[in-house]
Backbone bond lengths (Angstrom), bond angles and torsions (degrees), N, CA, C in turn:
res aa  C-N    CA-C-N  psi(-1)  N-CA   C-N-CA  omega(-1)  CA-C   N-CA-C  phi
1 M - - - 1.421 - - 1.502 111.08 -
2 V 1.352 116.49 -40.81 1.466 120.09 -177.39 1.524 109.02 -63.26
3 L 1.344 116.26 -42.99 1.444 120.31 177.76 1.507 115.35 -60.43
4 I 1.345 114.09 -38.31 1.504 119.72 175.89 1.519 111.66 -61.50
5 V 1.345 116.55 -45.79 1.471 124.44 -179.41 1.531 109.23 -60.92
6 L 1.332 115.34 -46.41 1.500 119.76 -177.99 1.592 108.41 -65.17
7 A 1.316 117.75 -36.48 1.443 119.35 179.17 1.483 111.03 -66.85
8 V 1.326 117.95 -41.55 1.463 122.56 178.50 1.538 108.84 -63.07
9 L 1.297 118.24 -45.04 1.471 122.65 -179.19 1.511 108.91 -63.98
10 G 1.295 119.24 -37.44 1.434 122.88 177.81 1.524 112.07 -62.82
11 V 1.344 114.83 -45.24 1.512 118.11 176.14 1.542 111.99 -63.59
12 A 1.283 114.11 -41.94 1.501 118.61 -179.99 1.556 110.04 -62.31
13 G 1.347 114.65 -45.46 1.467 117.05 177.91 1.500 114.47 -61.14
14 D 1.322 115.69 -38.37 1.454 120.79 179.87 1.512 109.75 -64.05
15 R 1.376 115.85 -44.69 1.434 117.06 -178.28 1.557 111.98 -70.86
16 V 1.377 116.93 -28.58 1.507 116.89 175.08 1.498 110.41 -68.39
17 A 1.306 118.43 -40.11 1.430 120.43 174.86 1.522 114.77 -60.13
18 A 1.350 116.00 -40.53 1.390 120.49 174.87 1.524 114.77 -63.24
19 R 1.416 114.81 -36.62 1.467 119.58 -176.78 1.540 105.91 -73.15
20 L 1.349 119.28 -33.62 1.462 119.31 -178.05 1.530 108.17 -68.11
21 V 1.274 118.79 -44.39 1.471 122.69 -179.83 1.533 110.22 -61.86
22 A 1.365 114.25 -46.07 1.455 118.80 178.29 1.495 111.19 -59.86
23 G 1.367 117.63 -37.93 1.452 122.21 -178.45 1.535 110.07 -60.79
24 E 1.299 114.31 -42.52 1.524 119.27 179.18 1.505 109.58 -64.04
25 A 1.270 116.18 -41.41 1.497 119.98 177.44 1.498 111.87 -62.23
26 E 1.340 117.89 -42.13 1.488 123.66 178.63 1.546 108.65 -62.85
27 K 1.323 120.87 -38.63 1.474 121.00 176.64 1.538 109.94 -62.61
28 R 1.302 117.20 -41.68 1.511 119.68 -179.84 1.526 108.33 -65.97
29 L 1.336 119.04 -40.65 1.454 119.86 -179.23 1.514 110.91 -66.53
30 T 1.307 117.75 -36.82 1.463 120.95 178.77 1.512 111.20 -61.95
31 A 1.408 112.84 -40.62 1.519 115.65 178.13 1.507 111.39 -67.59
32 E 1.353 117.04 -22.62 1.469 116.58 -177.62 1.541 111.02 -96.00
33 G 1.319 120.82 11.70 1.471 123.99 169.70 1.489 115.53 112.59
34 F 1.355 122.95 3.31 1.395 123.74 175.66 1.507 112.28 -81.49
35 T 1.353 113.95 142.84 1.507 121.01 171.72 1.475 111.70 -103.71
36 D 1.345 118.29 123.57 1.427 122.70 -177.82 1.522 115.23 52.55
37 P 1.327 116.87 54.44 1.450 117.95 178.70 1.546 110.87 -68.17
38 D 1.303 117.16 153.28 1.421 123.94 171.77 1.534 111.69 -133.64
39 V 1.295 118.08 122.89 1.469 120.08 -175.61 1.569 106.07 -116.50
40 Q 1.346 114.15 128.26 1.478 120.62 176.36 1.480 108.82 -120.28
41 V 1.356 114.79 123.43 1.468 119.36 172.25 1.536 108.36 -101.00
42 H 1.328 113.07 116.57 1.441 118.97 -174.64 1.576 112.14 -94.01
43 G 1.270 114.34 162.12 1.453 119.69 -179.92 1.489 112.25 100.83
44 F 1.384 116.85 152.61 1.431 122.63 178.75 1.515 107.91 -140.63
45 P 1.338 119.34 142.16 1.454 125.89 -0.99 1.574 112.05 -78.98
46 F 1.310 119.49 147.79 1.425 122.91 -179.85 1.509 110.94 -74.32
47 V 1.346 116.79 -40.21 1.460 120.76 -174.70 1.544 109.33 -60.12
48 T 1.325 116.81 -34.83 1.462 120.83 179.87 1.602 108.29 -65.47
49 Q 1.333 116.08 -43.51 1.487 118.33 177.06 1.531 109.97 -62.98
50 L 1.330 115.25 -41.45 1.494 118.02 -178.93 1.440 112.22 -61.97
51 A 1.369 116.57 -42.82 1.435 121.33 -177.43 1.577 110.79 -64.78
52 G 1.339 114.06 -35.75 1.467 118.44 -179.00 1.518 111.74 -88.89
53 R 1.336 119.25 -3.24 1.427 124.79 -178.36 1.500 111.42 56.11
54 E 1.289 118.74 34.13 1.438 125.59 177.08 1.507 109.27 -132.67
55 F 1.346 116.34 131.35 1.465 121.98 -176.81 1.560 109.11 -127.71
56 A 1.319 115.08 124.63 1.448 116.72 -171.90 1.495 110.40 -70.16
57 R 1.322 122.39 -39.12 1.466 123.84 -173.68 1.527 109.41 -151.79
58 V 1.281 117.18 130.67 1.415 124.59 178.64 1.576 108.37 -135.51
59 T 1.343 115.96 129.71 1.474 119.51 176.69 1.511 108.57 -115.80
60 V 1.330 113.36 144.23 1.509 120.33 -177.64 1.538 105.99 -130.02
61 T 1.277 121.37 132.57 1.429 125.00 170.97 1.534 110.91 -130.98
62 G 1.319 115.41 155.70 1.445 119.92 -179.47 1.561 110.45 -158.96
63 Q 1.253 115.30 141.26 1.469 118.81 -178.60 1.536 112.51 -67.97
64 R 1.334 115.29 -38.07 1.468 121.05 177.01 1.505 109.83 -146.16
65 L 1.297 115.38 156.56 1.459 124.57 169.89 1.497 110.58 -135.85
66 E 1.320 115.28 119.86 1.484 121.12 -177.58 1.529 107.97 -120.08
67 V 1.336 115.12 122.60 1.458 121.86 176.09 1.554 104.78 -125.99
68 R 1.314 114.75 174.47 1.478 118.92 -173.75 1.516 111.13 -62.13
69 E 1.283 118.67 -36.12 1.431 122.78 -173.83 1.532 114.77 -89.42
70 G 1.356 118.83 -11.36 1.455 117.83 -173.21 1.549 108.37 175.74
71 R 1.341 111.99 -175.79 1.453 119.38 179.71 1.508 109.76 -152.03
72 A 1.344 113.21 161.81 1.483 119.47 -179.58 1.526 107.74 -148.35
73 R 1.289 120.44 164.66 1.431 123.40 177.05 1.533 109.04 -133.30
74 D 1.321 116.03 165.52 1.476 122.33 -178.86 1.535 110.89 48.58
75 V 1.380 112.15 60.51 1.452 117.99 -176.75 1.547 108.14 -88.58
76 T 1.333 116.34 133.26 1.484 122.53 173.30 1.482 108.91 -135.50
77 A 1.370 115.98 134.53 1.427 122.51 178.86 1.512 110.45 -137.10
78 E 1.297 115.56 140.04 1.531 118.87 174.54 1.522 106.76 -124.21
79 L 1.308 113.66 127.69 1.475 121.77 -179.67 1.540 107.82 -114.94
80 R 1.326 116.70 134.55 1.459 119.79 177.08 1.552 109.84 -126.62
81 D 1.352 108.93 149.99 1.538 116.03 -179.20 1.525 111.96 54.92
82 V 1.333 113.82 55.62 1.506 121.25 178.90 1.483 110.07 -86.82
83 R 1.340 118.06 126.09 1.445 124.58 177.10 1.521 108.05 -119.71
84 V 1.345 115.56 133.90 1.458 122.26 -177.05 1.572 105.38 -122.85
85 P 1.258 118.47 83.95 1.482 119.94 178.66 1.519 108.35 -71.33
86 S 1.349 115.01 174.36 1.455 120.54 -177.22 1.479 114.84 -69.50
87 T 1.353 117.27 -10.74 1.473 120.61 174.30 1.569 110.82 -77.95
88 R 1.341 116.36 -174.55 1.427 120.35 -177.54 1.531 112.62 -86.15
89 R 1.327 116.65 11.79 1.463 120.17 -179.62 1.470 113.21 -100.25
90 V 1.338 114.67 150.01 1.480 121.23 170.92 1.548 103.99 -119.79
91 L 1.352 116.31 126.50 1.468 121.48 -179.14 1.503 107.76 -103.77
92 I 1.350 117.47 130.36 1.443 120.67 -175.48 1.543 107.24 -125.29
93 G 1.327 116.53 125.57 1.456 122.13 -177.89 1.530 109.46 -65.92
94 S 1.338 117.22 -48.72 1.447 121.61 175.36 1.501 111.20 -154.91
95 R 1.331 113.55 152.50 1.484 117.19 -178.28 1.495 105.35 -141.87
96 S 1.346 116.16 132.79 1.466 122.13 171.09 1.535 105.26 -125.75
97 A 1.417 113.78 144.41 1.408 119.18 -178.60 1.492 111.89 -149.12
98 R 1.294 117.18 156.39 1.485 121.07 173.42 1.531 107.66 -144.89
99 A 1.311 115.03 152.49 1.432 122.42 -180.00 1.516 107.09 -165.48
100 T 1.369 115.62 160.56 1.418 120.71 177.54 1.545 108.20 -107.40
101 V 1.335 115.00 122.62 1.453 122.21 176.93 1.584 106.82 -93.91
102 P 1.335 119.59 115.55 1.430 120.36 -177.06 1.517 112.10 -68.65
103 Y 1.366 114.98 149.77 1.474 119.25 177.40 1.481 112.87 -49.42
104 D 1.376 116.51 -44.18 1.451 118.90 -172.40 1.549 110.95 -68.66
105 A 1.324 117.49 -22.81 1.489 118.02 175.79 1.528 110.56 -70.00
106 V 1.348 116.77 -38.07 1.436 119.45 173.20 1.577 112.66 -66.29
107 L 1.293 115.36 -40.62 1.462 120.28 176.28 1.511 111.75 -59.09
108 A 1.314 117.53 -45.18 1.450 120.20 179.23 1.520 112.18 -61.03
109 A 1.380 116.32 -38.09 1.455 121.15 -179.20 1.512 110.68 -69.72
110 V 1.322 118.37 -41.31 1.421 120.06 -177.16 1.547 112.30 -73.70
111 D 1.353 114.95 -30.47 1.466 124.19 173.76 1.616 110.50 53.94
112 S 1.309 113.17 58.60 1.445 120.99 172.82 1.516 109.30 -124.71
113 P 1.352 117.09 108.70 1.471 118.76 -171.09 1.526 114.03 -58.20
114 S 1.290 117.75 -29.05 1.469 119.01 179.84 1.518 115.75 -82.20
115 L 1.290 119.40 -9.98 1.436 125.43 -172.34 1.523 110.73 -77.38
116 T 1.376 114.03 132.08 1.463 120.19 170.05 1.467 108.30 -132.35
117 L 1.367 117.04 151.93 1.471 123.29 177.33 1.522 108.48 -132.52
118 A 1.304 114.96 139.09 1.430 119.65 -178.04 1.534 107.78 -152.22
119 P 1.397 118.51 159.39 1.450 117.42 179.34 1.545 108.47 -62.74
120 G 1.341 116.21 144.09 1.410 122.92 178.76 1.466 112.35 -111.46
121 Q 1.330 116.62 -156.71 1.474 120.43 179.71 1.508 111.86 -94.92
122 N 1.331 116.57 148.30 1.465 124.40 177.56 1.563 114.19 50.13
123 G 1.296 113.40 42.66 1.513 118.07 177.72 1.495 115.84 82.13
124 Q 1.300 117.49 7.42 1.433 122.49 -179.35 1.576 110.47 -92.12
125 V 1.300 115.53 178.38 1.461 122.96 -179.60 1.488 109.95 -118.78
126 R 1.314 120.42 133.53 1.446 123.57 176.20 1.585 107.61 -89.08
127 I 1.292 115.08 126.32 1.410 120.28 -179.43 1.516 110.91 -119.08
128 S 1.352 116.21 127.94 1.505 119.28 172.05 1.537 105.57 -117.38
129 R 1.337 115.31 135.29 1.444 121.68 -178.61 1.499 113.53 -160.72
130 T 1.280 115.83 145.48 1.467 122.79 169.87 1.493 111.63 -94.21
131 V 1.337 115.94 119.98 1.454 121.72 -177.37 1.485 110.60 -129.57
132 E 1.327 114.94 159.93 1.445 123.16 175.64 1.482 109.97 -108.66
133 A 1.379 116.77 134.56 1.453 121.60 179.38 1.488 109.08 -157.20
134 A 1.305 118.23 137.91 1.475 124.62 178.30 1.578 110.72 54.63
135 G 1.320 114.81 34.50 1.451 120.12 174.85 1.500 113.16 79.46
136 Q 1.338 119.06 14.29 1.421 121.46 -178.86 1.527 108.46 -130.06
137 T 1.330 115.96 165.37 1.471 122.61 174.80 1.535 109.97 -111.76
138 F 1.280 113.06 132.10 1.457 119.41 -174.45 1.588 108.27 -125.38
139 D 1.285 115.97 137.39 1.494 123.68 164.74 1.463 107.11 -94.74
140 V 1.338 118.70 111.41 1.461 122.08 -176.97 1.474 115.40 -119.41
141 V 1.252 115.28 156.25 1.504 123.54 174.35 1.519 109.95 -128.68
142 A 1.287 111.64 129.59 1.530 116.06 -174.46 1.549 110.47 -133.92
143 Q 1.316 116.85 149.29 1.449 124.01 165.85 1.558 103.16 -98.73
144 A 1.328 114.48 135.47 1.486 117.70 -178.73 1.554 109.92 -136.54
145 R 1.300 111.92 139.15 1.500 118.42 174.87 1.559 108.85 -82.14
146 V 1.341 116.50 153.57 1.400 120.88 -179.36 1.504 110.75 -106.82
147 E 1.352 115.63 132.32 1.459 121.84 179.71 1.464 114.43 -127.94
148 A 1.343 118.61 148.67 1.403 126.31 170.01 1.451 109.46 -90.87
149 D 1.371 117.99 134.63 1.450 123.46 -176.98 1.511 110.25 -144.28
150 G 1.301 115.45 88.65 1.511 118.18 177.78 1.553 109.82 69.03
151 T 1.281 116.25 -106.30 1.452 123.05 179.71 1.566 111.56 -111.08
152 R 1.285 114.13 15.08 1.496 120.45 -176.68 1.500 111.34 -124.61
153 L 1.349 113.53 160.00 1.440 121.62 165.33 1.571 106.10 -114.31
154 R 1.326 114.61 138.75 1.446 121.55 -179.02 1.447 112.68 -122.97
155 L 1.308 118.16 142.38 1.456 127.01 172.98 1.529 108.91 -108.65
156 I 1.324 117.37 114.23 1.418 123.19 -176.47 1.553 108.73 -114.07
157 P 1.354 115.31 114.21 1.505 116.99 -178.28 1.487 111.64 -61.86
158 T 1.398 115.23 136.20 1.395 119.98 176.41 1.537 109.52 -112.04
159 D 1.330 116.03 -16.73 1.496 118.41 174.88 1.558 104.41 -151.45
160 I 1.275 114.57 140.64 1.488 119.47 -172.95 1.534 109.51 -142.89
161 A 1.305 119.32 141.80 1.413 121.11 -179.78 1.544 107.53 -150.37
162 I 1.317 116.07 160.92 1.475 123.96 176.23 1.498 106.98 -83.01
163 A 1.370 116.33 128.76 1.421 121.87 178.22 1.538 111.02 -56.57
164 G 1.308 117.07 129.54 1.479 119.74 -179.05 1.554 112.04 88.92
165 G 1.324 119.82 -1.52 1.382 122.68 176.94 1.538 113.34 101.49
166 G 1.291 120.16 174.38 1.420 125.31 -174.78 1.499 113.00 122.38
167 S 1.264 117.01 145.83 1.482 122.83 -175.95 1.594 110.21 -89.77
168 L 1.335 112.57 149.33 1.477 116.02 177.96 1.510 106.04 -129.63
169 G 1.352 116.04 132.35 1.420 121.73 172.55 1.585 108.63 -76.09
170 S 1.324 114.78 163.94 1.432 120.21 -174.51 1.505 113.37 -62.07
171 E 1.388 118.45 -36.35 1.413 125.34 179.57 1.542 110.04 -67.20
172 L 1.365 117.96 -47.19 1.415 121.73 -179.44 1.476 109.33 -69.86
173 R 1.325 119.89 -35.61 1.470 125.13 179.32 1.591 109.89 -59.42
174 S 1.329 113.04 -45.79 1.438 119.10 178.85 1.480 111.06 -66.13
175 L 1.329 120.68 -42.56 1.444 125.83 178.04 1.577 110.32 -60.17
176 L 1.292 115.31 -48.52 1.486 119.41 -178.23 1.581 109.99 -65.60
177 S 1.309 116.36 -37.35 1.438 120.12 -179.65 1.532 111.18 -61.81
178 N 1.356 115.58 -39.73 1.487 121.59 177.48 1.518 110.22 -63.25
179 R 1.368 116.31 -39.18 1.471 120.51 -178.83 1.510 113.02 -70.41
180 V 1.317 117.17 -31.89 1.434 124.87 -175.11 1.512 111.76 -82.30
181 A 1.351 116.78 -29.82 1.497 120.70 -175.58 1.534 110.58 -58.47
182 I 1.310 117.00 147.00 1.448 122.22 -174.52 1.561 106.83 -127.74
183 S 1.363 116.48 137.81 1.427 125.79 172.12 1.529 109.69 -123.41
184 Y 1.293 115.92 114.69 1.507 121.22 -174.54 1.506 108.13 -114.46
185 P 1.349 119.30 117.39 1.491 121.52 175.47 1.558 108.49 -77.90
186 I 1.315 116.36 127.04 1.482 120.82 177.07 1.544 106.10 -70.38
187 P 1.322 120.34 118.49 1.449 122.30 -175.85 1.515 115.74 -71.04
188 D 1.275 116.49 146.29 1.530 124.89 171.38 1.483 110.95 61.33
189 L 1.321 122.56 32.47 1.483 120.55 168.49 1.535 107.41 -74.00
190 P 1.323 117.27 133.31 1.454 119.97 176.52 1.538 108.52 -62.45
191 E 1.327 116.60 152.39 1.433 119.40 176.52 1.501 111.41 -63.03
192 G 1.340 115.56 133.42 1.429 123.13 -178.21 1.513 113.26 97.22
193 V 1.326 118.37 -8.03 1.440 121.02 176.07 1.498 112.41 -93.73
194 Q 1.300 118.87 130.29 1.450 122.16 -174.41 1.503 109.21 -121.45
195 V 1.351 115.44 143.32 1.473 121.63 174.18 1.529 107.87 -69.89
196 E 1.355 118.79 124.64 1.445 121.54 -179.53 1.520 112.07 -102.55
197 E 1.349 121.00 -30.34 1.378 123.81 -177.71 1.523 111.55 -152.53
198 V 1.320 115.56 140.17 1.463 120.79 173.74 1.521 108.42 -130.82
199 I 1.351 117.17 129.47 1.425 122.48 -177.69 1.551 108.35 -124.64
200 A 1.312 117.81 130.03 1.477 118.04 177.18 1.523 107.27 -77.77
201 V 1.306 117.34 129.37 1.516 122.29 173.48 1.512 108.89 -119.86
202 E 1.294 114.47 -173.92 1.517 119.07 -171.19 1.515 113.49 -56.76
203 D 1.352 116.26 -40.05 1.472 117.47 -172.33 1.494 113.84 -125.02
204 G 1.365 116.08 17.57 1.484 119.74 179.72 1.424 114.02 169.19
205 F 1.291 116.93 -157.03 1.489 124.65 179.14 1.498 110.14 -115.65
206 L 1.294 116.76 124.77 1.492 122.20 171.73 1.512 107.82 -83.59
207 V 1.298 114.58 114.76 1.501 121.67 -176.56 1.497 110.19 -107.64
208 R 1.275 116.63 132.06 1.518 123.41 175.26 1.507 105.91 -119.42
209 A 1.381 115.46 130.73 1.501 120.48 -179.74 1.525 107.93 -133.99
210 K 1.351 112.61 153.63 1.510 117.34 175.72 1.535 108.26 -144.16
211 G 1.347 113.08 157.17 1.425 119.96 171.23 1.475 111.83 -158.09
212 R 1.354 115.55 160.86 1.502 121.37 -179.00 1.528 110.31 -133.61
213 G 1.269 115.82 150.20 1.523 119.99 178.24 1.498 112.19 60.41
214 L 1.330 118.31 53.50 1.451 122.38 -173.41 1.515 110.07 -95.43
215 T 1.337 115.02 151.09 1.407 119.76 172.18 1.569 108.10 -130.91
216 V 1.351 113.40 125.21 1.480 119.27 -176.94 1.469 108.19 -123.06
217 Q 1.372 115.23 133.75 1.464 121.31 177.92 1.513 111.23 -78.97
218 R 1.264 115.58 132.71 1.507 118.43 177.80 1.485 107.66 -83.25
219 G 1.420 112.58 147.38 1.488 116.50 -178.54 1.532 111.78 -76.81
């Protein structure tokens, strides 16, 4: 019985230590723009991982993330093979993350008063925008597919029309499509992390990103 009690106390102590360390990490994330972050350090025993400064798996979630260049919601990240040497670097074997970038965050970055974004058909995005081409001003409406490109998401028009009707020649159509296309850099991605998939959802873009062999400087 004594051995069982000691074993239970050992597990409880290990989890308390993990919670204390996670709490400090959550404070740091809050200071960096996360709302209600939650850090979970997986694996047992934790104290052995702490002593070796190596953590097999860490998950991070947050309701919102706001940085100077943009914002996202429903942020989730999983880090594997995390090493924290005595230097100011954190070494991460692999990192996968997903978050939703709201349409209005992209609108703010593009800074075009006439631009609107909304869910389109078949997973595409509906773009409305006033653009200049061939010495004229056009109010156009386009359906655009969403693409991942390195550290960016791109909106590439697949169909375009003049608002209210009107015909477009092939040359003008191509010119307007280039004017309407959007390239949005995902802000604050660590070096080595690439956007792998972007999906248009009801109120924004679901972005999935991955990276391997990452080095992050500690604050």
